C-alpha positions in Angstrom: 103.6 120.6 131.3 100.5 120.6 129.4 100.4 120.1 125.6 99.4 122.8 123.4 96.0 122.5 121.9 93.9 123.6 118.9 90.4 122.7 117.5 92.5 121.6 114.6 96.1 120.7 113.4 96.9 121.0 109.2 100.3 119.6 108.7 101.5 121.2 105.5 101.2 124.9 104.2 101.2 124.0 100.5 97.9 124.5 98.8 95.8 122.2 100.0 97.1 123.3 103.4 96.1 126.6 102.8 92.7 125.4 100.8 91.7 123.2 103.9 92.8 126.0 106.3 90.1 128.5 104.9 87.4 125.7 104.7 87.6 125.7 108.6 87.5 129.2 109.1 84.6 129.2 106.9 83.3 126.6 109.4 83.8 129.1 112.0 87.0 127.2 113.4 90.2 129.9 114.3 92.1 128.0 117.0 94.0 126.3 114.2 97.9 125.8 113.3 99.5 124.6 110.5 102.7 123.0 110.8 105.2 123.3 107.9 108.8 121.8 108.0 109.9 124.5 105.6 110.7 128.8 106.2 108.2 129.6 104.0 104.5 128.7 102.6 103.9 127.1 99.5 104.8 123.5 98.7 106.4 122.4 96.4 106.1 125.7 94.7 108.6 126.9 97.4 110.5 123.9 97.5 111.1 123.7 93.9 112.8 127.1 92.1 114.9 124.9 89.5 115.7 127.1 86.2 112.9 126.2 83.4 110.2 125.6 86.5 106.7 126.1 85.1 102.8 124.6 85.6 102.5 122.2 83.2 98.4 122.4 83.1 97.1 125.5 82.0 97.2 128.4 84.8 93.8 129.1 84.1 92.9 125.8 85.5 96.2 125.6 88.1 94.2 128.0 90.8 91.8 128.2 93.1 87.9 128.4 91.9 87.0 131.0 94.3 90.1 133.1 93.7 91.2 133.3 90.4 94.0 135.5 89.4 94.0 138.0 86.6 97.4 138.5 86.6 98.8 135.2 85.2 101.7 136.4 82.5 101.4 133.2 80.1 99.4 130.3 80.2 101.7 127.9 81.0 102.8 130.1 84.4 106.4 130.4 85.3 106.7 129.0 89.0 107.7 131.9 90.8 104.1 133.4 89.7 102.3 130.1 91.1 104.3 131.1 94.3 103.4 134.5 94.4 99.7 133.3 94.0 100.2 131.0 97.0 101.1 134.3 99.1 98.4 136.4 97.7 95.6 133.1 98.7 97.1 133.0 102.2 97.2 137.1 103.0 93.8 137.7 101.6 92.3 134.7 103.7 93.7 135.2 106.6 96.2 132.0 106.7 99.2 133.4 107.2 98.9 133.8 111.0 97.7 130.1 111.6 101.5 128.9 110.0 104.3 127.5 112.2 107.3 127.3 110.2 110.0 124.9 110.3 107.8 122.9 112.4 108.0 119.2 111.3 106.4 116.8 112.5 107.2 113.3 113.8 104.2 111.4 114.1 100.3 111.4 115.4 98.7 109.1 117.6 94.7 108.8 118.7 94.2 109.0 122.2 91.1 106.9 123.0 90.3 108.7 126.2 90.8 112.3 125.5 89.0 111.5 122.0 91.6 114.0 120.7 94.9 113.8 118.4 98.6 114.0 120.0 100.8 115.1 117.1 104.7 114.7 118.1 107.2 117.7 116.8 110.7 116.4 116.1 111.8 119.2 119.1 109.8 116.6 121.6 107.1 118.8 121.9 103.6 117.4 121.6 100.4 119.2 120.0 97.1 118.3 120.9 94.2 118.9 118.7 90.6 117.8 118.1 91.1 117.5 114.5 93.8 116.5 112.4 94.2 116.9 108.5 97.6 115.9 106.8 98.2 118.3 104.1 101.7 116.7 102.8 101.0 116.4 99.4 101.5 113.7 96.4 105.4 115.1 95.6 106.9 116.1 99.2 109.7 113.4 99.6 112.6 113.7 97.4 113.4 110.1 95.8 117.8 110.2 95.9 118.4 107.1 93.4 120.2 104.2 94.9 123.0 104.0 92.9 126.5 102.5 94.3 129.1 104.6 94.3 127.5 108.0 94.4 128.5 109.2 97.9 132.0 108.8 96.5 131.5 111.5 94.2 133.7 114.3 94.7 131.9 117.0 92.4 128.9 119.1 93.3 125.6 117.0 93.8 122.4 118.7 93.3 119.0 117.7 93.6 116.4 119.3 91.5 114.4 120.0 95.0 117.5 121.5 96.7 118.8 123.8 93.8 121.1 126.4 93.9 120.0 129.5 92.5 123.9 130.9 92.1 124.7 127.5 90.3 126.2 128.4 86.8 126.2 125.8 84.6 128.9 128.0 82.2 131.9 125.6 81.4 130.8 122.6 83.6 130.9 119.1 82.7 127.1 117.9 83.7 125.1 114.5 84.2 121.3 114.8 84.6 120.0 111.8 86.1 116.6 111.4 85.1 114.0 112.2 82.4 110.6 112.5 84.1 108.5 116.2 84.4 111.4 118.4 85.9 113.9 117.1 83.6 111.9 118.3 80.9 111.6 121.5 82.0 115.3 121.3 83.2 117.6 120.1 80.4 117.0 122.3 77.8 118.2 125.2 80.1 121.3 123.5 81.5 121.9 123.0 77.6 122.1 126.5 76.9 125.4 127.3 78.9 126.8 123.9 79.6 130.0 123.0 78.2 128.9 119.1 77.8 125.6 117.6 78.9 124.9 114.2 79.6 121.2 113.0 80.0 121.0 109.3 81.8 117.4 108.1 80.6 115.7 105.1 82.2 112.5 105.4 80.7 111.7 107.8 78.1 108.8 109.9 78.1 105.7 110.9 75.9 106.8 114.7 74.9 103.9 117.0 72.6 104.4 120.7 71.8 103.9 123.4 74.5 100.7 125.9 72.9 101.6 128.5 75.3 100.6 132.1 75.0 101.7 135.0 76.9 99.0 137.3 78.1 99.0 141.0 77.6 98.1 143.9 80.1 95.5 144.4 78.3 94.1 140.6 78.6 94.7 141.0 82.6 93.0 144.0 83.2 90.2 142.3 80.8 90.1 139.8 83.4 90.5 141.7 86.3 87.4 144.3 85.2 85.5 141.5 83.7 86.0 138.2 85.9 83.6 136.1 83.8 85.9 136.7 80.9 88.6 134.4 82.5 85.8 132.1 84.1 85.3 131.4 80.5 88.6 130.4 79.7 89.3 128.4 82.8 85.9 126.5 81.7 87.5 125.5 78.3 90.4 124.2 79.8 89.4 122.4 82.3 86.7 120.9 79.8 89.6 120.3 77.2 91.6 118.4 79.8 88.5 116.5 81.2 87.5 115.5 77.8 91.5 114.1 77.6 91.5 112.7 80.9 87.9 110.7 80.3 88.5 109.3 76.7 92.9 108.2 77.0 92.8 107.6 81.1 89.1 106.1 82.1 87.3 104.9 79.5 90.4 103.7 77.5 88.8 100.6 76.6 85.1 102.5 75.4 87.5 104.2 72.6 90.5 101.6 72.1 93.0 103.7 73.2 92.4 105.9 69.6 93.0 109.3 71.7 96.2 107.9 72.9 97.6 106.6 69.9 96.5 110.2 68.2 98.2 111.5 71.3 101.5 109.3 70.5 101.6 110.0 66.9 101.6 113.9 67.9 104.7 113.2 70.0 106.6 111.3 67.2 105.7 114.4 64.6 107.6 116.1 67.3 110.4 114.0 67.5 110.5 113.9 63.9 110.3 117.6 63.0 112.9 118.3 65.7 115.6 115.2 65.3 116.9 114.2 62.2 118.9 111.4 64.1 116.7 108.1 63.4 118.6 106.2 66.1 118.6 109.1 68.4 114.4 109.5 67.8 114.1 105.6 68.6 115.8 105.9 71.9 113.9 108.9 72.9 110.5 106.7 71.9 108.6 105.0 74.7 107.5 101.5 74.6 104.3 102.0 76.6 101.1 103.2 75.9 100.9 107.5 75.7 99.3 108.2 79.5 100.5 105.3 81.7 103.0 107.8 82.8 102.3 111.2 83.4 103.4 113.0 79.8 104.2 116.3 79.3 104.5 119.6 77.2 107.9 121.0 75.8 109.1 123.3 72.7 112.9 122.7 74.0 113.1 119.2 75.2 113.8 117.2 71.9 116.1 120.1 70.6 118.4 120.0 73.0 119.7 116.5 72.2 120.3 117.9 68.7 122.9 120.1 70.2 126.5 118.5 69.6 127.4 119.1 73.1 124.7 117.2 74.7 124.4 113.4 75.1 121.7 110.6 75.7 122.9 107.9 77.9 120.6 104.9 78.2 122.8 101.7 78.5 122.1 102.3 82.4 124.5 103.2 84.9 126.9 100.5 87.0 128.1 102.8 89.6 129.3 106.0 90.2 132.6 106.8 91.2 134.3 110.2 92.2 134.9 111.9 89.2 132.0 110.5 87.2 129.9 107.8 86.1 130.4 104.3 84.7 127.7 102.9 82.7 126.8 99.4 81.9 128.3 99.2 78.5 131.9 99.6 80.2 132.2 103.6 79.3 133.4 106.1 81.7 131.7 109.9 81.6 133.6 112.2 83.4 131.5 114.8 85.2 131.8 118.0 87.5 128.3 118.4 88.6 125.5 115.5 88.8 121.8 116.6 88.9 119.6 114.2 90.4 116.1 114.6 88.5 114.9 111.5 90.1 111.3 113.1 91.3 109.6 112.0 94.6 109.2 108.6 96.6 105.5 108.7 96.1 104.3 105.7 97.8 106.9 104.2 100.6 108.0 107.6 101.9 104.8 109.4 101.1 101.9 107.1 102.1 101.6 108.4 104.5 104.3 111.2 104.9 104.3 111.1 108.7 103.5 108.3 111.0 100.0 108.1 112.0 98.3 105.6 114.3 94.7 105.2 114.8 92.1 103.6 116.9 93.0 100.2 118.9 96.9 101.0 117.6 96.4 100.8 113.9 99.0 102.0 112.1 98.0 103.3 108.5 101.4 103.0 106.8 101.5 99.1 107.8 97.4 98.6 107.1 97.4 99.9 103.7 100.5 97.8 102.9 99.3 94.9 104.3 96.0 95.1 102.9 95.0 97.5 99.7 95.7 101.3 99.6 92.7 102.6 100.1 90.5 105.9 101.3 86.9 106.6 101.3 86.4 109.7 98.9 90.3 109.5 98.9 90.4 111.2 102.5 89.4 109.1 105.0 89.8 105.7 106.1 88.1 103.4 109.1 90.1 103.5 112.9 91.1 106.9 112.1 88.4 109.4 113.9 88.9 113.0 113.2 91.3 112.4 110.7 91.6 113.6 106.9 94.0 112.6 104.4 94.2 115.1 102.0 96.9 113.1 100.1 95.8 109.5 99.8 95.0 106.5 97.5 92.4 107.6 95.1 92.3 111.2 96.0 93.8 112.9 93.2 91.9 113.9 90.5 92.6 114.0 86.7 95.8 116.2 86.0 94.5 119.2 88.2 95.2 119.5 91.8 93.5 121.9 92.7 89.7 120.4 91.1 91.0 117.7 94.2 91.2 120.4 96.4 88.0 121.7 95.4 86.1 118.2 96.3 88.3 117.9 99.2 87.0 121.4 100.5 83.3 120.6 99.6 83.6 117.5 101.6 84.9 118.9 104.5 81.8 121.7 104.5 79.6 118.9 104.6 81.2 116.7 107.2 82.2 119.3 109.7 78.7 121.3 109.4 76.7 118.1 110.4 79.5 117.3 112.8 78.9 121.0 114.1 75.3 120.5 113.8 74.9 117.5 116.1 77.4 118.9 118.8 79.0 116.0 118.1 83.2 114.7 119.5 84.0 112.4 116.5 83.5 111.3 113.1 84.8 108.3 111.5 84.4 106.6 108.3 82.8 103.1 108.7 84.2 100.2 107.6 81.7 99.4 104.9 81.2 102.6 103.5 85.2 102.2 102.7 85.0 98.8 101.4 82.4 99.9 99.0 83.9 102.8 97.8 87.1 100.8 97.5 84.9 98.2 95.5 83.5 100.9 93.3 87.0 102.5 92.3 88.5 99.0 91.4 85.4 98.3 89.1 85.8 101.8 87.7 89.4 101.0 86.8 88.1 98.3 85.0 88.6 99.9 81.7 91.0 102.3 82.3 94.3 103.0 80.5 96.1 101.1 83.9 94.4 98.0 83.4 93.9 97.7 79.8 96.8 99.4 78.6 100.0 98.6 77.9 101.5 100.2 81.2 104.4 97.5 82.4 107.7 99.4 81.1 106.2 102.7 82.2 107.6 103.0 85.6 104.5 105.6 86.8 104.2 106.9 90.3 100.4 106.4 89.1 101.3 102.7 90.4 101.8 101.4 94.0 104.2 99.0 94.9 101.3 95.9 94.1 100.7 97.0 90.6 97.8 98.8 91.6 96.8 101.9 89.9 95.7 103.7 93.3 96.5 107.5 92.8 94.2 109.2 90.3 90.4 108.4 91.2 88.5 107.1 88.4 85.8 109.7 88.1 85.2 113.1 86.8 85.7 116.7 88.6 82.0 117.0 88.5 81.4 113.5 89.5 83.8 114.0 92.3 82.5 117.5 93.5 78.8 116.1 93.7 79.9 113.0 95.9 81.6 114.9 97.9 78.5 117.2 98.3 76.1 114.3 99.0 77.6 111.8 100.2 75.3 109.8 102.9 76.5 111.1 106.2 75.6 107.6 107.3 78.8 106.5 105.9 80.1 108.4 109.1 79.9 107.5 112.1 79.0 110.8 114.0 79.1 110.4 118.3 
């Protein structure tokens, strides 16, 4: 039986996949399908629904620029509202009808004779497409810690990406493993009801106060009736974050880390004002520079540790037994619930999230690991025709994924418009353009926090397994959007 064929297949129905579909539809492509492994859209904002979930950048910034939302309830909006926004956008731009749920992609291979991609699905079916776009996100593959004996634990085990909404922490003895951004949001909520809560910390995290405000009905009406008011607020929050990233990360060497020191001092004051125990403050203080690992905002995280039933364990875990956790210090903590706030496997399982075999049999994951993690403009690789990877090295822009999507949609517009204009069959970035872009990114990282700062102990997902900080694109949002709109078309071989 012949395989099903489409103009384009998009893998993933999160905000990247939705944005890619909107751009393709603008360009006149209607025969597209989005393959989504979950049973609903929204990506990480559908999968994650643990208590305390909220966006950690202002929601005035966290949205498609072309589709502002006047109905946010707060500056740092709770997760369910972000999911509602994804639903609204998918409906408004007629994306939902292109989505096929509960469909797991096993891999994709470029068929050189037919000049198309053949995408293998877990159910044994095959889908072919002229264009392939993987929009699997950076935070899509949950990481389960490799701790001796974890499979022997007889109590309840919950990973934050598989939260059970009917779970009640009341009266429970809970252990939380991990102190990343997710844990910072979750721990204060668990502390409200748990009988006993122990937090297992490997690496402390920088936490600064959260200046959150509620948007009342009057503000929402103003945003809806006079959209420019919301644009102004977005410009302000965008600008603040752009300056922060520029000074603290990209141009760390130029400013000699002054902003990072000031931000670390703010976190220090926050700890001092909240926690009176000097030793506890010391144990919660990172020994790496502010910004090496994604910092976070919270008014309740440090306060949770001041409660008598909340404990910090930073001696390390020796093993897990049927009824609890044995630390490296020999002490045993008996618990009935184990919460894994261990984040995501960003590099090993996510780059790429599915096996991609390009021209001449080149395996994308193998090629990245044997050479260097690299992607022209954060989306294209040589030997992979008609393919855009929207979650690639040097793709993530600053702290806001929507700015990343904005420049990627601009690039799609320029590239696909030229392909259509020429009546071409394929596009593929040249090796020369790819190498030049990689060299430029490497040079720009030379004065960044990741190169010049003290990041050795951060254990940050900004760094790949080879120790290179290849996740973030070291350029401003304005520069990335300008490049995506004006890159030389000769950088691609369009046939």
